[in-house]
Every structure is written in structure tokens, then in C-alpha cells.
N, C-alpha and C positions, 0 to 999 in steps of 0.2 A: 406587788405587784411588777414592779417595775426591774426587778429582776431574773425575774421569770421573762418577761417580756425582751426585756434583753438578751438573752441564750436564745428563745425561738427566731429572734429575729435572723442569726448570724446562720442556722442551722435551715430558715427559708429560704435564703439567700446561695448557701452552699449547696442544698437539693437543683434550687433552680440553673446553679453552674453548673454541676453535672449533667442533669437534664439537657441542655443546649448545646455543651459539649458534645451529648453521646448523639444529638439529632448532626451537629455541624460536621462528625465525625464518618457515622456510621449509615446516615437514614441515603436514602435514593438526590442524588445531588449533593452529596454532602463530597469529603475533602479525599477519601478515599474511592469513591465513586468516578470525581475529577480524576487524578492520576490512575485512574486502570484506562480512563477513557483519553486521558493523554498517551499512556502507551501505544492502542488502539489507532490511535489517528497516528503518529508518528511511523509503525507500523504497516497503514496503508500510506502514506503520504511516500514509502519506499518502492513498495509495490506499482503505485501509480506511475512513480519515477523511472522504472524499468520496463514498466510499460508503454509509456511516453518514447523512450529510446526505443524500442523491440516497429514502435507505430514509423517510426521516423525514417529506421533501416530500410521498414519497406515500402515506403510512400518511396525514399529515393530510389529503391530498387526497379519500382513501378512508371516511377519517372527516367528514368534510365533506356526503360524497356518500351516505351509509350518516342520517347525519342530517337533512339539510335537501335535500326535497323540490324548492324553486326549485332548490337548485343543478342536480338532476339535469334538471331542462327546462333551464336556461340552456344549459349543457355538451352538450346535446344539440342545439338552435336554433342556435348557432353552432359548432358543433367537425361538426355531420353535418348541419346543412341542417332539420334537421325540423319541423313546423308542424303547431300545435294541428286539431282537425277542425273547418270551421268557416270556417276562417282565410282570409286570399285572401295566395295571393305575390304580392309585384311585384318585377321585377329593373329596374334601371336603368343602364341601358347609357350610358357619356362618353362 
């Protein structure tokens, strides 16, 4: 009976090891899930950095428009094609 017991114990331990390895790698919260989440986190951080830079640029633009009247006028002239009262607009065609 002791020889039979000697054969069963390692088989039980191997089965337990396989079961625990399966859970470690493939179940929710396992290593594969963690690697997928790390990739997603890196992608999201990159997207957040891009959006932060865009927001900073827009904030700088708003601040400049709030403080500088000439910036507002310049933007209105170039982007909206506005002119002041009394000015004459000439369009040159090529």
C-alpha cells in the first residue's frame, strides 16, 4: 500500500499544480488579463497626454484672446474676414 500511496501523492500534487497554473494564467484577473490591461492603460495614457496638450493649447489661446484686444481683432480679420467701419475691402483676383 505504501508504493501505491507514493505514486498517488505526486499525481495529486501535479494535478494541483496544473490547476493553479491554469487559474494563474487564464482566469479573470490572471496574468493574461493583467498584460491586456497594461497595454490598454499605456494606450489610454498616451491618448490622455495628447488631449492634455490640446487642452493646454486651447487654454493658452483663450487666455491670449481675453487679455489682448489686438489678438481678437487679428483673429476676426483672418478667420472671419471682418473689416472695421470705414475700411474698404479690396479683393485681388489672379
